[in-house]
C-alpha positions in Angstrom: 107.2 141.4 62.6 107.6 140.3 66.3 107.8 136.6 66.9 106.2 137.1 70.2 102.3 136.8 69.9 100.2 140.1 70.3 98.6 140.3 73.8 97.5 143.3 75.7 99.5 144.5 78.6 97.1 142.8 81.3 97.3 139.6 79.5 101.0 139.6 79.6 100.9 140.2 83.5 98.2 137.4 83.9 100.7 135.2 82.0 103.5 136.1 83.9 101.6 135.6 87.2 100.7 132.2 86.0 104.0 131.2 85.1 105.4 132.1 88.4 102.7 130.4 90.1 103.1 127.2 88.2 106.9 127.2 89.0 106.4 128.1 92.5 103.7 125.1 93.1 105.7 122.7 91.6 108.8 123.2 93.7 107.5 125.0 97.0 107.9 121.6 98.8 111.4 121.0 97.9 114.5 122.2 100.0 112.9 120.6 103.2 115.7 118.1 103.5 118.4 120.6 102.9 117.1 122.7 105.9 117.2 119.5 107.8 120.7 118.6 106.9 119.5 115.4 105.3 121.1 114.3 101.9 119.2 112.9 98.7 118.9 113.3 95.0 117.9 116.5 93.6 114.2 116.9 92.9 112.6 118.0 89.4 109.7 120.2 89.4 106.5 118.5 89.9 108.2 115.1 89.4 110.4 115.1 92.6 113.0 112.3 92.8 110.7 109.7 91.2 113.1 107.8 88.5 116.0 110.3 89.4 117.9 107.1 89.8 116.4 103.8 88.7 113.0 103.4 87.3 112.2 100.6 89.4 111.8 102.3 92.6 112.7 99.8 95.1 115.9 99.1 93.3 116.2 103.0 93.4 116.1 103.0 97.0 119.1 100.6 97.0 121.1 102.9 95.0 120.3 105.9 97.1 121.4 104.0 100.4 124.7 103.2 98.5 125.1 106.9 97.6 123.5 108.9 100.6 123.7 106.5 103.6 120.9 104.9 105.5 118.9 108.1 106.1 118.2 110.4 103.0 115.4 112.2 101.7 113.1 111.9 98.7 110.2 113.7 97.0 107.4 111.6 95.9 106.5 114.0 93.2 105.9 117.1 95.4 105.5 115.3 98.7 108.7 115.0 100.8 109.3 111.5 102.3 112.1 110.5 104.7 114.0 107.2 104.0 115.3 105.5 107.0 117.3 102.1 107.2 119.4 102.8 110.6 118.3 100.2 112.9 118.2 102.4 116.0 116.0 104.8 114.2 113.7 102.1 113.2 113.5 100.7 116.6 112.2 104.1 118.0 109.8 104.8 114.8 108.2 101.2 114.6 108.2 100.3 118.3 109.2 102.7 121.0 107.2 105.9 119.8 104.7 103.7 117.6 101.7 104.7 119.7 103.0 108.2 120.3 104.2 109.6 117.2 104.1 107.0 114.5 100.9 105.2 114.7 99.5 105.6 111.3 100.3 104.5 107.9 100.1 107.1 105.1 96.3 107.8 103.9 96.6 108.2 99.8 92.7 108.3 99.8 92.7 105.4 97.2 91.6 102.8 99.6 88.0 102.6 98.6 85.8 100.4 100.6 89.1 99.2 102.5 89.3 102.6 104.1 88.1 101.0 107.6 90.3 97.7 107.4 93.0 97.1 109.9 95.8 97.9 107.2 94.6 101.6 106.7 92.6 102.3 109.9 94.0 105.0 112.3 94.6 105.7 115.8 91.8 104.3 118.2 90.0 102.9 115.3 93.0 100.7 114.1 93.6 99.7 118.0 90.1 98.6 118.2 90.2 96.6 114.9 93.5 95.2 115.7 92.6 93.7 119.2 89.5 92.4 117.5 91.1 90.5 114.6 94.5 89.2 116.3 93.1 86.4 118.1 92.1 84.9 114.9 96.0 84.6 114.1 97.3 83.0 117.3 99.2 79.8 117.0 96.3 77.8 118.5 93.9 79.1 115.8 96.5 78.5 113.1 96.9 75.1 114.2 93.2 74.5 114.1 93.1 75.8 110.3 96.1 73.3 109.4 93.8 70.6 108.2 92.0 73.2 105.8 95.5 74.4 104.7 96.5 70.8 103.8 93.6 70.4 101.3 95.1 73.5 99.3 98.6 72.0 99.5 97.2 68.7 98.0 95.6 70.5 95.1 99.1 72.0 94.4 100.7 68.7 94.4 97.9 67.2 92.2 98.3 69.9 89.7 102.0 69.2 89.4 101.3 65.3 89.1 98.9 65.9 86.1 101.4 68.0 84.3 104.3 65.6 84.7 102.1 62.7 83.4 101.2 64.8 80.4 105.1 64.7 79.5 105.4 68.2 78.2 107.9 69.1 75.6 110.3 72.1 75.5 108.0 73.8 73.0 105.2 73.5 75.1 106.2 75.6 78.3 103.2 78.0 78.4 102.1 77.5 82.1 103.7 80.0 84.6 104.6 79.0 88.0 102.6 81.9 89.1 99.4 80.6 87.8 100.2 77.3 89.4 100.3 78.9 92.7 97.3 81.2 92.2 95.3 79.4 94.8 97.9 80.6 97.5 96.9 84.4 96.8 98.6 86.0 99.7 101.8 83.7 99.7 101.8 83.0 96.1 104.6 85.7 95.4 106.8 84.0 98.1 106.2 80.8 96.9 107.1 81.8 93.3 110.4 83.4 94.5 111.1 79.9 96.7 110.8 77.8 93.7 113.1 80.1 91.8 115.6 80.2 94.5 115.6 76.2 95.0 115.9 75.8 91.3 119.0 78.1 90.9 120.5 76.5 94.2 120.1 72.7 93.9 122.5 72.0 96.7 120.3 73.8 99.1 117.2 72.1 97.6 118.6 68.8 98.2 119.6 69.5 101.7 116.0 70.8 102.4 114.7 67.5 100.7 117.0 65.5 103.2 115.4 67.4 106.2 111.8 66.7 104.8 112.5 63.0 104.1 113.9 62.6 107.6 111.1 64.5 109.4 108.3 62.8 107.2 109.9 59.5 106.1 108.2 57.7 103.1 105.9 60.7 102.4 104.4 60.8 105.9 101.3 63.0 106.4 102.8 66.5 107.4 102.1 67.2 111.0 101.9 70.9 112.4 104.3 70.4 115.4 107.2 68.6 113.2 106.9 71.2 110.4 107.3 74.2 112.8 110.4 72.2 114.2 112.1 72.1 110.8 115.1 74.1 111.0 116.6 74.3 107.7 113.1 74.8 106.2 112.9 77.9 108.4 116.4 79.1 107.3 115.4 78.8 103.5 112.2 80.4 103.9 113.7 83.2 105.8 116.4 83.7 103.1 113.9 83.9 100.5 111.8 86.5 102.3 115.2 88.3 102.6 115.9 88.5 99.1 112.3 88.7 97.9 110.4 90.5 100.7 106.6 90.7 100.1 106.4 94.1 101.8 108.9 96.5 99.6 108.6 99.4 101.7 107.1 100.3 105.2 105.5 103.7 106.0 104.7 105.8 108.8 103.5 109.4 109.1 104.7 111.7 112.1 101.9 112.9 114.2 103.9 115.7 115.6 107.4 117.2 115.0 109.7 115.0 116.8 113.5 114.1 117.2 114.6 110.7 116.6 118.2 110.0 117.2 119.1 113.6 116.5 117.2 113.7 113.2 114.3 116.1 113.1 110.7 114.6 111.6 108.5 117.3 110.9 104.9 116.8 111.8 103.1 115.2 108.6 106.3 113.8 107.2 105.9 110.5 105.5 108.8 108.2 106.9 109.4 105.4 104.5 111.7 101.9 105.2 112.9 100.7 102.3 112.9 97.3 103.0 114.3 95.8 99.7 117.2 98.0 100.2 117.6 97.2 103.8 117.6 93.6 103.3 120.6 94.1 100.7 122.8 96.4 103.1 126.3 94.5 102.8 127.3 95.7 106.5 124.3 93.4 107.8 124.1 90.8 105.0 127.5 90.1 103.6 127.1 88.8 99.8 123.7 90.2 99.7 122.7 89.0 96.4 123.5 85.4 97.2 120.9 83.1 98.5 122.5 81.6 101.7 120.0 80.0 104.1 122.6 79.6 106.8 122.4 83.0 107.5 119.3 82.2 109.4 120.6 79.2 111.4 120.2 78.9 115.2 123.8 79.6 115.5 123.9 82.9 113.6 120.5 84.3 114.7 121.8 86.0 117.5 124.0 88.1 115.2 121.1 89.4 113.3 119.7 92.7 114.3 116.0 92.4 114.3 115.7 95.8 112.6 117.5 94.9 109.7 115.1 92.0 108.8 111.5 93.2 108.0 109.7 90.9 105.3 106.4 91.4 107.5 107.4 94.7 109.4 107.9 94.8 113.1 106.1 96.3 116.1 102.5 96.9 116.9 101.6 97.6 113.2 103.4 94.5 111.8 101.6 92.2 109.3 98.7 90.4 111.2 98.8 87.7 109.1 102.5 86.6 109.4 102.3 83.3 111.0 99.3 82.2 108.9 101.5 83.0 105.6 104.5 81.3 107.0 102.8 78.1 107.8 100.9 78.2 104.7 104.2 78.6 102.7 106.2 76.0 104.5 103.4 73.5 104.4 103.1 74.0 100.6 106.7 73.6 100.2 107.2 70.6 101.9 104.3 68.8 100.4 105.5 69.8 96.8 109.4 68.7 97.7 108.3 65.4 99.1 107.6 64.3 95.5 109.0 66.9 93.0 112.1 69.0 92.7 112.4 72.4 90.8 115.2 72.9 88.3 116.1 75.7 85.6 115.2 75.2 81.8 116.0 77.1 78.8 113.5 79.5 79.3 114.2 80.5 83.0 115.5 84.2 83.2 119.0 84.5 85.4 119.2 87.0 86.6 115.5 87.9 87.0 114.3 91.3 85.4 112.1 93.0 88.2 109.2 94.9 87.3 108.0 98.3 88.9 104.7 97.1 90.5 103.3 97.6 94.0 104.4 94.2 94.9 107.4 92.4 94.1 107.2 90.9 90.7 109.0 90.1 87.5 108.8 91.4 84.1 108.5 88.0 82.5 106.6 85.1 84.1 109.0 82.8 86.0 109.4 79.5 84.3 111.1 76.3 85.9 111.2 72.7 85.2 109.1 70.3 87.6 111.2 67.0 88.0 109.3 63.9 89.6 111.6 62.4 92.4 112.2 58.8 92.1 110.1 56.6 94.1 108.0 59.6 95.2 111.1 60.7 97.4 112.9 57.5 98.1 116.5 57.2 97.4 118.2 54.5 95.3 121.7 56.0 94.2 124.3 58.1 95.5 124.9 61.7 93.7 127.8 64.1 94.4 125.8 65.9 96.9 125.2 63.1 99.3 121.6 62.4 98.2 120.7 59.0 96.9 118.8 59.6 93.6 117.7 57.8 90.5 117.0 59.3 87.0 113.7 61.2 87.2 110.7 62.0 84.8 110.2 65.7 84.1 107.7 68.2 83.0 108.1 71.9 82.5 105.9 74.5 84.3 
């Protein structure tokens, strides 16, 4: 007896046709990059290159860059996607030819009621929205909103103060730092990673606190102009944004087939900028995994190619709220560090295990210790790092 099921001849023909169509449809888009001479991982039918390297997509971008170079081809399931990390190409795509060929982001048809927001709008619709919204984020307008921002930073400090006064024990570490910072929705992620970076780099934190104490002695009220002039604060925030960028990838879609620095980008091709990987390119960033704020000092800024540092994108379609977010982050951080310090505790995860989500996040909540600075930031004894400090009460968050 045959092990094969008994079907009529016509049924077998239909089954074979179905299998052929299934295989063809699952792989018909593959081979694009081979024809263009662009390297990349080999795709799997229907699945493309998803999880071919690391299951965490932005870490996979880093591994692909190390293996294939600064321009490589990926397949997001069946859809080809050109990954670009070359600074000269990025200048063309994100700035020079933004209005001509690379105006729009990819439309994944999941935007819902946000389809006409400035983030997802296209072509003339986007230009009109951008011109309307941009004046709301000028330096002058942000300065006008500064007092409102200070109210939120006061709430953050009050929350920390209440936790310190409770005198929590090691067994009562239940509050997540992300929860503590939940009021800063857009910048909560950056503030969380800033706190972690400072806790794991105490010398950096002490130097920053010295700048804070000299700029606003005796916990003076924070003023906008003085805050914006704080050089080391700017270095610390920039370095955190390099290591933990809020935008893990940037995307544009080619309106027409175009050559960019010798590479052909077909019409409709999604062009992806792997920001997380770009910020860890050892040629641009020596010791890329180390937290070194001095990279962004005034003396070194001239050595940084602007197309290798894209935490908020660049060009006409960069993040509109960039200035607002940076001011909010700096204000919150300074107000907290005037009175408190961050340090690691037994439950602090080092190194962090990252999650595979759309925004940068960790698998487990980041847990740190909050230490009250003596005399609210006043100094009384000399420590080994040059800052005067006295024993401090503490709480865990």
